[in-house]
N, C-alpha and C positions, 0 to 999 in steps of 0.2 A: 299518205297512212298506204293508197292499193296497193303500191310500188313494194313496201315490207311486210304485208301477208301474202304478195307472191314469193316474198322469199323465202318467209318462213313456210312456205306451203310446197316450195321447189326443193327445200333442205328437207322436210321431213320424209317427200318419197326417197330421197340421195340416201338418207342413212336406210332406211330399211336395205337394202344394195348387201351391206355387209354380212345380216344375218344367215344370208346364202350358205356363205362359207362355214358358218356353225353346225351345219348338222353333220353327222356322219356317214358312212358310206355303207354302212355293217345295213346286214336285212333280214329278217328274222324270219325263215321262211318253216307256216305249219303244214304238214303234209295227212291226207286223209286217214294215214294207217297209225295217227297219231303221235308220229317222229316232228323234233322238233329241230331246225338247223339253224345256224348261224353265220351266216358271210357275205360274201360281197361277191354281187351276180356281173363277171366277167363277159359272157357269153348270151345269147340265147338268141332263138330262134323260131318260127310258128309254134312248136310242138317241143323243143327242149328248153332246159334252163342249166350253164354251166354255173357253179358257184367258187368261193376261192373260202373252204373254210378256216378258221382262225387260226386250228396249225398246221395250217399253209397245203394244206390235200384240195386235189380238185376235185367236186364232185358235180356229173352229169345229169338230171332230175327230168324224168316226163312231167309236161305241163299241168295233163291230166290227172297226175296224184298230188298235187296243191292244192290247196283248201287255201290259202291266202299268204298277202305278204303286208309285214309292216316293219317301220323302220323302229317300232319298240322294241326295246329287249324282253324277254318272257317273264313275265309274273312268279314268286313259288308257287302257285296254284294252279299256274297252268303246266310249270316242267314235275309237278308229281304226276296230274293228270295225266301226263304222256307217258312216265315210267308205266302208270296200272295198266292205260290199253296197251302198251307194250309188252307186258306181262301173258296178258291175258291170251295174245295169239299165238296159237301152235303153227303155226308153220310159218317157215320164217323165206323172207325173200334177197336175195343172196342182189346186191347191186352190180351193173358192170362195169369193171371197172372205165376210170375215167379216160377219155384218151388226151395225147397231148394237143392239151391249145394251141392253134394253128397262129402267128402271129396276128393280131387285130390291131382298129385304129384305134387308138382309147380315146372312145366319148364314156358323157358321162351314163352308165344304168339307169333304164328304165322300167318303169313300175308296170308290172303287167298286168293290163287290163282286165284278163280275164281274172286273176287275182284279189282286187282287190276294190270293192263295185263304189268307192269315193274317188278315181283314180279317172282324170281324163284326158284324154291324146287330144291337145290344146289344137292341133295342125290337121286335126280330121274331123272336126267336131261337126253336128249338123243336129240341133236343135235348138228350140225355143224359148228362153226366158221371160215371164212375169211377175211382175211384181208391181206394191203396193204399200208403200206408209203413213205414216202421220203421227202430228206429234203439236207444237208450239213453237209458234214463227213469230217474225219482226218487220214491218214494212216499214220504210225511210226515204220516202219519195220526196222530191222540189215539189211541192205544188202549193199549201196557202202560206206557207214558212217564208220559201223562197218570192212569193211577188209580194211580200209583207215588206221584203228585205229590199225589194225594188222598189214598193212604193217611197221609203223610211229615205233613199239614196235620191230616191227623183223629187221628194219634196224638199231635203236639201240643198239638193241641184237650183228650184228655183228660190232659194230660202224664206220655203216655207215654215209649219210649225212644226220641233224636233217629234221624232216619234223614238219609240222605244220598242225592239222586237225582244221579245224571252224567247228563249230558245224552247223548242214543240216536246211534251211531253209525250211518252208514246209505251201501249200496255201491248201486252203478246196478244196474239190471237191464234186462232185454227191455220196450221199448215200440213198441207200435205202433198204425194206425189204418188203416179201410175207413170208405170213403162212396160215395155217388150223388147228386147234383145233377142234377135235372131243371129244364130253361129250356121258359118257355109264355110267349112275350110279353115285358112288362114283371116277369115273378114266376118266382122262382125257389122250389124245395120239394126242402129234406135231407133225407139218412137221416145218420146218422151212426152210428160205435163206436169207441171208444177204449179199450186198456189199457195200465196203468201197472204195472213192477213190481221188486223190490228187495227188499234183506236189511238187517233192521234187528239192532246188536247194541246191548242195555242192561247197568244194569249199579247199582244199587243198594245202601245198607250198611246195618245197623241196628247202633248202637254202644248194651250194658248193662254200663253203668258200665266201670273201667277194664281187664277180665281180658273179657270178652267182646264178643262183636261178631260176625256173619251178613250174611253176603254174598248175594247174588241176583245172575245174571247167565245170559247167554243170547245166542242171537243165534240169526236164525228171518226165512221169508219174508214179506212181505207184495204182498198183489198190490190193484187196483182196478180197474172197469168199468166202464162209461156206455154209453149209446145215449141219441141226442138224435134230433127229427125240429124243421126249423122251417124257417121260409117266410117270404123276402125281397122288397122290390118294390124296383123300378129307380129314384131319384125323380132322381137326375140322372144324365147322360155324353155322356160327346165318345167324342174320335177316343185321348184319352190316359185318362181318370179314369172309375173307374160309385162311384155311393157305393147304395149298400141298407139302409136298417132293415129289420130282423128280429125276430124274433119264433120262440119253440120253448120247447119242453118236454123236459127231461131227467130220465134217472133216473140214478145211479150204484148200486151191490153193491161193496163193499169187503170185504175176508176175512183172518185175520193168523190160523194156523194155529203155531200154537206148541210141539212134545214137546223141545223143549229145555234152556230153565230152568230152572236148577237152586238151588239155597241152604246153605248150606254154615255151619255155627256154630261160631265155635270157642270157649275158655276155654282162659285158663292156656295158650297156644300147643298149643292140642292139638283137634284135632277132637273134639266133645262129638254131633254133630245132624250129620243130613246128610236134604236134602228134595229130592222133586223133583214139580216143574208142571207143569201142560198147562193151557196156553188156550186158546181155540176165539172169536175175532170174529169177527163178521158185525152188516153195517151194509148200510142200507137208506137214502137221499137221494132225493126228488125234487121235482122245481117246474119255475117258469117262468124263463125268460130273456129279456133286453130288449137289443137290444144298434146293433151295423151292422158293417157290410161295405163295404172300399173294395176297389176294384182300380185298380192304375195301371201303364201297359205302357211300354214304353222299347223305341221303335221294333217291329216288325215278329213277331217271338219272343219276348224276355223282359215277363214279367207278375211284379208282389207283389203278394202279395191278402194285406190285413192284414184280422183281423176282434177284435172287446172288443165282451163282453158278458158285465152284470149277472145273478148268479146268489138267485135267490129261492129255498131248499132247505130240507124239515123232514124229519124220518125217525126210525126208532129206527136202536139202537147196543146189540144182545145180545152177552152175556158170561158167556162158563161156565169156570171155572177150579177145577181139580182139585189139590187137595194130600197129598201123601203123605210123612209123617215118620218120621224111626225116630232116636234115639239109638246109641251105638255100644257101647255096653255092652249094647245090647238090656233096659233098661226102660222102655220109653215107645216106644208107638207110639200114631199118630195117621190116620184120616184124614178128607179132608172135600172138602164139594164148596160150589163159592161160584156164582150167579147172577145179573147185575145191567142191570138193563134200563133204560136210560136213550132218552130222547124228546128232541128239541132241534132247534131250526130252528139252518140258516147263511144267511149271509150270505156271497155273494165274488164274482169277475170269473172270467172264462175270455180266456186271452188266445192267438191265433195269427197266425206272421206266415208265411205259403209264398211262396218266389222260385219261379217256372218259369221254364220254358226250352223251346219249340215246338221238338223234332226233324221235328214236321210237322203240316200244319195242326190231324190231329186225334189225336196221339203228344207227352206232354212227361213230362218230368222234372221233380221239384222238391226242394227242400231246402225244411226249414222248422223251428218251434219250436213246445209248446205249452206252455199253463202254465196250473193251476187252482187256484186259492188261495178259499179261504174262513173265517169266523171261527164258532164254534157261541153257542148263544146254549139252554143248557141251562133246560127246561122243567122235568122231575121226574126223579130218580132213585130206583127200587128194588131192596134188594141180599136175597136168601134164602140164607141160609147154615144148611148142614145139615153135621153129622161124628159120629163114634164116640159123642162125649159127651153128643148131641145125645139119642138113643136111652136114655140113662141118666137125666139132669136135662138135659127142655127149657127152654129158656128163659121165661121168661112173655111173657105177650104186649105189657107194658107195657116187657119190655127191648126187643120187636124192633120196635113201633112208635116208643122213640125213639134208636135206633139206626138206622132208616130215616131219621127225618125231618133224626140228624146227619148223613149220609151224602149227603143229597139239599140238605143246607145247606154243607156244604163243597166236596159237586161243584160246584156253581152259584157257587161263590166263586172256583174257582182254574180258570184262561184251555186252553180250547182251540182246536187251530186244526190242518189239512189242507193240501197241498201236495204240488203231482203237478205236473212237466214231463219234457220229453223234448227229443229232438234225434232229428230224422226225416230218411230219405230216401227217395225213392216216385217212384210213373208216374203216371201220368191218362190214360186213353184218352174219345176224346169220340166221340157214336155222331148224325152229323145225320137228322132227318125233313123232309118236306117242307114246304113253305115254302108 
């Protein structure tokens, strides 16, 4: 599933590149005296600009006389206003004859940074972007359902009672992200934080013959937080597309607190015993990431940012389970605590796609999706089990070693994965510094 998502994400990036060729090279120059010119910029300096008109003539313009530059054709209303303004002028200023242009190296014309307030020279940037977004998300970790499958496999291996583990049901919860990106020439330095939350419902049934059944079920919250530092470099840029290879380092904190799971045992259609369980899961993963960031611009105001990163994580999951059991007739009571420590690695990816609308040159609104997904490889699993019965009849060292060996072997054979996703709406503010 992960590899197919990566191919789809990469394909979505590549499909945008042909769009660059679709934009015409003609530009519309709006002069301060009301005149509107349409042509192709063939040469420019810090103070002048030469354009080739649609009729083939070459004009040289003073940049101080230019009001703005646009790729769009002038509207009928703009043309009418231009004609009226030119008629009102009493003094006609003759334009100097266009000099013969010197042979220059063919290159893509650049937008005059003084003419368009939305244009940014990506190679000379010195600014800071701060953003925030919020929406709905889901978090599907390897917590209780994973260990239910481990217990079922372990029980079958020892010839115990059969177990049925249902697929968990997930309910969306709050998701939000925030971060800052500092641009310095071709480099960009980022710091971001993301939160995913949701609610999980679990169910497992244990069958003990034809007359006995035990049902485990519960609904509980789960959440994940992450922090990432990254640096990227502008490897390619033109008026429509930027490509930045990126390297980062991330850390993830995941937590599940379940105080609602219960288990009822029925015998001959009568309640025989009741069990109350409390689970605490804490997972910490960290590691590097490598990827690519792509920005695609549509006109002056629309911008699409796509990111794809490969994650390589290592970490530990700590599990604490407390169980209280009592029969309905009062003849039996038991209490035990189980602690499980799992050390594992994770390989996966992070995909992000945000569409920005620039309300002003420094204020943007955006909508985007975020996806994290990885699969685990278990290095080791260790379980510590203590109950009331252990105080009077403690297990032997051989039994403890054997049980840990079997649990470790079974845990490595059961697949484990984690998936987080969200849909968010947000705002971005850009602060410009001196060039």
